[in-house]
C-alpha positions in Angstrom: 14.2 -2.0 -5.7 16.0 -4.6 -3.7 17.1 -2.1 -1.2 13.6 -1.6 0.0 12.4 -5.1 0.0 10.9 -6.9 1.8 8.2 -4.4 2.6 6.5 -4.1 5.9 3.0 -5.2 5.7 1.5 -1.8 6.4 3.7 -0.3 3.7 2.4 -3.0 1.2 -1.2 -2.4 2.1 -0.8 1.4 1.6 1.0 0.9 -1.8 -1.7 -1.5 -2.9 -4.4 1.0 -1.9 -2.7 3.7 -4.0 -2.3 1.4 -7.0 -5.9 2.2 -8.0 -5.5 5.9 -7.8 -4.8 8.9 -5.5 -6.3 8.8 -2.0 -6.1 10.9 1.1 -5.1 9.3 4.5 -8.5 8.5 5.7 -9.4 7.0 2.3 -6.3 4.7 2.5 -7.3 3.6 6.1 -10.9 2.8 4.8 -9.5 1.0 1.6 -7.2 -1.2 3.6 -9.8 -2.1 6.1 -12.2 -3.0 3.2 -9.6 -5.0 1.3 -8.7 -7.0 4.3 -12.4 -7.6 5.4 -11.6 -5.7 8.6 -8.6 -7.8 9.5 -6.2 -4.8 9.2 -7.1 -1.5 10.7 -4.3 1.1 10.3 -4.2 3.7 13.1 -3.6 7.3 12.0 -0.3 7.3 13.7 0.9 4.1 11.9 -0.4 5.4 8.6 1.3 8.8 8.7 4.6 7.3 10.1 4.6 5.0 7.1 3.5 7.7 4.7 6.5 9.9 5.9 8.9 6.9 5.3 7.6 6.0 1.8 7.5 9.6 0.7 11.2 9.8 1.6 12.0 6.6 -0.2 10.2 8.0 -3.3 7.5 5.2 -3.4 4.7 7.8 -3.2 4.3 11.5 -3.8 1.9 14.1 -2.6 -0.7 14.5 -5.4 -1.8 17.9 -6.5 -5.6 17.8 -5.7 -7.6 21.0 -6.1 -10.3 21.5 -3.4 -13.8 20.8 -4.5 -17.1 22.0 -3.1 -17.8 18.5 -1.7 -14.2 17.8 -0.6 -12.0 19.2 2.2 -9.2 21.3 0.6 -7.0 20.6 3.7 -6.7 16.9 2.9 -3.4 15.7 1.4 -3.7 13.2 -1.4 -1.0 10.7 -2.2 -0.2 8.8 -5.4 2.0 5.9 -6.2 5.1 6.8 -8.1 6.5 4.7 -11.0 9.2 3.5 -8.6 6.6 2.7 -6.0 4.6 0.7 -8.6 7.7 -1.3 -9.6 8.4 -2.0 -5.9 4.8 -3.1 -5.3 5.1 -5.5 -8.2 8.4 -6.8 -7.0 7.0 -7.4 -3.6 4.0 -9.1 -5.1 6.2 -11.4 -7.1 8.3 -12.1 -3.9 5.2 -13.1 -1.9 3.9 -15.2 -4.7 7.2 -17.2 -4.7 6.8 -17.7 -1.0 3.3 -19.0 -1.4 4.4 -21.4 -4.2 7.2 -22.7 -1.8 4.7 -23.2 0.9 2.3 -25.0 -1.4 5.2 -27.2 -2.5 5.7 -28.1 1.2 2.1 -29.0 1.6 1.5 -26.1 4.0 -1.1 -24.2 1.7 -3.8 -26.0 -0.1 -3.8 -25.8 -3.9 -6.2 -23.1 -5.2 -9.4 -24.5 -6.5 
């Protein structure tokens, strides 16, 4: 796990998106935009470059998804692997420690 940390922000957003279930690329783009209230908009190029890298690292895998009458059978779906989930949890813990340090320095207001 330590070998892939810290994660690039785009990687973290993609892994978080997949933590709730399988998604296709456009679904990931929409989910990230929604989760960040529009602050982060992944381009298709950035998304698929990141997907290629995290597939190679074993953080995600292509999910078998049969075509449905309402869906496009050409879409590729991705899922978070157990290793990817462990990495996402480790990154979340790392970021939480950083926020605690910042709060201790008075840089971040205490949560209400």
